[in-house]
C-alpha positions as CSV (number, residue, x, y, z in Angstrom):
1,M,0.0,0.0,0.0
2,C,1.3,3.5,-0.8
3,L,0.3,6.2,1.7
4,G,0.9,9.9,2.0
5,V,3.0,10.5,5.1
6,P,3.2,13.8,6.9
7,G,6.6,15.4,7.5
8,K,8.0,18.7,8.7
9,I,10.0,20.9,6.3
10,I,13.4,21.6,7.8
11,E,15.1,23.2,4.8
12,I,14.1,24.4,1.3
13,F,16.5,24.5,-1.6
14,S,16.6,24.3,-5.4
15,K,17.8,21.3,-7.2
16,D,17.8,21.0,-11.0
17,N,15.5,24.0,-11.1
18,L,12.9,22.3,-8.8
19,R,11.8,23.5,-5.4
20,M,12.9,20.8,-3.0
21,G,12.9,20.3,0.7
22,R,14.5,18.2,3.4
23,I,11.6,16.7,5.3
24,D,11.8,15.3,8.9
25,F,9.6,12.2,9.5
26,G,10.2,12.0,13.2
27,G,13.9,11.7,13.0
28,V,14.2,10.2,9.5
29,I,15.2,12.9,7.0
30,R,14.3,12.5,3.3
31,E,14.3,14.9,0.3
32,A,11.0,15.7,-1.4
33,C,9.8,17.9,-4.3
34,L,7.9,20.9,-3.1
35,E,6.7,22.1,-6.6
36,Y,3.1,21.2,-5.9
37,V,3.0,23.3,-2.7
38,P,4.8,26.5,-3.6
39,E,3.3,28.3,-0.5
40,A,4.9,25.8,1.9
41,E,7.6,27.1,4.2
42,V,10.2,25.8,6.7
43,D,8.7,24.5,9.9
44,E,5.4,23.6,8.2
45,Y,4.0,20.1,7.7
46,V,3.3,18.6,4.3
47,L,1.9,15.4,3.1
48,I,4.5,13.4,1.1
49,H,3.5,10.9,-1.5
50,V,6.1,9.1,-3.6
51,G,8.6,11.9,-3.1
52,F,6.3,14.8,-3.7
53,A,4.6,17.1,-1.2
54,I,1.0,17.1,-2.3
55,S,-0.6,19.3,0.4
56,R,0.1,21.3,3.6
57,L,-1.2,20.1,7.0
58,S,-1.5,21.7,10.4
59,Q,0.7,20.3,13.1
60,E,-2.3,18.7,14.7
61,E,-3.4,16.9,11.5
62,A,0.2,15.7,10.9
63,Q,0.6,14.4,14.5
64,E,-2.8,12.6,14.3
65,T,-2.0,11.0,11.0
66,L,1.4,9.9,12.2
67,R,-0.2,8.4,15.3
68,L,-2.7,6.4,13.2
69,L,0.1,5.2,10.8
70,R,2.1,4.0,13.7
71,E,-0.9,2.3,15.2
72,I,-1.6,0.3,12.0
73,G,2.2,-0.4,11.6
74,E,2.7,1.3,8.3
75,F,4.9,4.2,9.2
76,D,8.3,2.5,9.0
77,A,7.5,0.7,5.7
78,E,6.3,3.9,4.1
79,I,9.4,6.0,4.9
80,G,11.8,3.1,4.3
81,A,13.1,3.0,7.9
82,E,12.8,-0.8,8.3
């Protein structure tokens, strides 16, 4: 199953003319494309799906989603932390 996983933007940069970000998934850091959410800023939460931020989330929404993913055991598989 492929899910969108919330993460916190910790850095924004440009790579190959694309707006990119370093995203913190509770201690696991991954890069993601931010082109679909041009209004997103550092310290905001975004929903990441296959390497792309597809929407912004409030901190509350992000924390609740992460809690539910951990509860069903999908979090580590989705971010590749296994």
